Each structure stands twice: as C-alpha cells, then as structure tokens.
C-alpha positions as CSV (number, residue, x, y, z in Angstrom):
1,X,20.0,-83.0,136.6
2,X,22.1,-82.1,139.5
3,X,25.0,-84.2,140.7
4,X,26.6,-83.8,144.2
5,X,29.1,-85.8,146.2
6,X,27.7,-87.8,149.0
7,X,28.4,-86.5,152.5
8,X,28.6,-90.0,153.7
9,X,30.8,-91.8,151.4
10,X,32.0,-89.2,148.9
11,X,30.6,-90.9,145.8
12,X,28.9,-88.9,143.0
13,X,25.1,-89.2,142.9
14,X,22.1,-87.8,141.3
15,X,20.8,-85.2,143.8
16,X,16.9,-85.1,143.6
17,X,15.9,-82.3,146.0
18,X,16.0,-80.6,149.3
19,X,16.6,-83.8,151.4
20,X,20.0,-84.5,153.0
21,X,22.8,-84.7,150.4
22,X,23.5,-88.3,150.8
23,X,23.4,-91.1,148.2
24,X,20.7,-93.7,148.3
25,X,23.1,-96.4,149.8
26,X,24.0,-94.1,152.7
27,X,20.5,-93.1,153.1
28,X,19.5,-96.8,153.5
29,X,22.4,-97.3,156.0
30,X,21.3,-94.3,157.9
31,X,17.6,-95.6,158.1
32,X,19.0,-99.0,159.5
33,X,21.0,-97.1,162.1
34,X,17.9,-95.1,163.0
35,X,15.9,-98.3,163.5
36,X,18.6,-99.7,165.6
37,X,18.8,-96.6,167.8
38,X,15.0,-96.5,168.2
39,X,15.0,-100.2,169.4
40,X,18.0,-99.5,171.7
41,X,16.2,-96.5,173.3
42,X,12.9,-98.6,173.6
43,X,14.9,-101.4,175.4
44,X,17.1,-99.1,177.5
45,X,15.1,-96.0,178.5
46,X,17.3,-94.9,181.3
47,X,20.5,-94.6,179.3
48,X,22.0,-91.3,178.5
49,X,22.5,-89.9,174.9
50,X,26.4,-90.4,174.9
51,X,25.8,-94.1,175.8
52,X,23.3,-94.5,173.0
53,X,25.7,-93.0,170.7
54,X,28.7,-95.1,171.7
55,X,26.6,-98.4,171.8
56,X,25.1,-97.9,168.4
57,X,28.1,-96.2,166.6
58,X,26.0,-93.1,165.7
59,X,27.1,-89.5,166.4
60,X,25.3,-87.5,169.2
61,X,24.6,-84.8,166.6
62,X,22.7,-87.4,164.5
63,X,20.6,-88.6,167.3
64,X,19.8,-85.0,168.2
65,X,18.9,-84.4,164.6
66,X,16.4,-87.3,164.7
67,X,14.9,-85.9,167.9
68,X,14.5,-82.4,166.4
69,X,12.9,-84.0,163.3
70,X,10.5,-85.7,165.8
71,X,11.5,-89.1,164.4
72,X,12.7,-90.1,167.9
73,X,11.1,-89.2,171.2
74,X,11.9,-90.1,174.7
75,X,9.7,-91.0,177.5
76,X,9.1,-88.5,180.4
77,X,11.0,-90.6,182.8
78,X,14.1,-90.8,180.5
79,X,17.2,-89.0,181.3
80,X,17.7,-88.2,177.5
81,X,16.6,-84.8,176.3
82,X,17.7,-81.9,174.2
83,X,17.3,-78.1,174.7
84,X,14.4,-76.1,173.4
85,X,15.8,-73.8,170.6
86,X,14.1,-70.8,172.0
87,X,14.4,-70.8,175.9
88,X,16.8,-73.8,176.6
89,X,14.3,-75.9,178.6
90,X,14.9,-79.7,178.3
91,X,12.5,-81.4,176.0
92,X,12.0,-84.9,174.7
93,X,11.3,-84.3,171.1
94,X,11.0,-81.5,168.5
95,X,12.6,-78.2,168.4
96,X,10.5,-76.2,171.0
97,X,9.0,-76.7,174.4
98,X,5.2,-76.6,174.7
99,X,5.3,-73.1,176.2
100,X,7.4,-71.8,173.3
101,X,5.1,-73.5,170.8
102,X,2.1,-71.8,172.4
103,X,3.8,-68.5,172.2
104,X,4.8,-68.9,168.6
105,X,1.2,-70.0,167.8
106,X,-0.2,-66.9,169.5
107,X,2.3,-64.7,167.7
108,X,1.4,-66.2,164.3
109,X,-2.3,-66.0,165.0
110,X,-1.8,-62.3,166.0
111,X,0.0,-61.6,162.7
112,X,-2.6,-63.1,160.4
113,X,-5.5,-60.9,159.3
114,X,-8.8,-61.4,161.0
115,X,-11.5,-62.8,158.7
116,X,-14.8,-61.3,159.1
117,X,-16.7,-64.6,158.7
118,X,-19.2,-63.9,161.3
119,X,-20.1,-60.4,159.9
120,X,-20.5,-62.0,156.4
121,X,-22.7,-64.8,157.9
122,X,-24.9,-62.3,159.7
123,X,-25.3,-60.2,156.5
124,X,-26.3,-63.2,154.5
125,X,-28.9,-64.3,157.1
126,X,-30.5,-60.8,157.0
127,X,-30.7,-60.7,153.3
128,X,-32.8,-64.0,153.2
129,X,-36.4,-63.9,152.2
130,X,-38.8,-64.8,155.2
131,X,-42.3,-66.5,154.9
132,X,-45.0,-66.1,157.4
133,X,-47.5,-69.0,157.9
134,X,-51.1,-68.0,157.8
C-alpha cells in the first residue's frame, strides 16, 4: 500500500493509482464543484472563464484542466476557450484543435507499418479450389 498526503486538505490517505493525488473526500467535493460549474456554464454561455471561476469559487486552472480532459466543453458561440497545445488556436474542448488532431493522426498512421492484408487476401483467393459446372 502506498500512502500520500492529499493535495487538497493535506490529510494522509491510501493512494490507489495514477489518478490525481487527492483523498476521497476532496475528490467528492471536486466532483460537486464540477457539476456546479457545468450547470453554471450551461445557464450562462456568454460569461468568460474568469467570471466562471469567481462565481463558483474554482480556480481558472481547474476549469482549464476539466476542458483539457474533455469533461467540459463550450458552445461555438461562447467566449470561453483555451489554446491548442500545438498551434495556440482557440478551441472549446480537448488539448488540440481539429487541424492538429488530423496532422497527428496522419503522422501516427505514417509511422505504423503497413499491413499487407490485401495481398494476403488475394493469395488466399488464388489458392482456392475451383469447380466447373458441366
């Protein structure tokens, strides 16, 4: 067992894995804050991120973390947004804009070895026994 001090309240707790190092009580309180912020953004789509932070007593960094985790997203007409981690373009959720996602996808696909499924399929078709009707 691994014990750590909670980053929220400082109490010692049993740390179970790669999740955020906070105790169950602080995690529950954070989830309640998340629901509160989510409802606030739904009710006030035109407010900015600083106003959301002040009105809900949540740090701007925490709101940005929720957006990067894709737990929160903003409508296209909302003024709230964060920067793409690659190019700096304003986005409404996630870590990367659509253009950077596509570029990363293409880079990953280019790095993967090409499977010769079609060639194997053709070879299998050629090796089959054929029957002629008389």
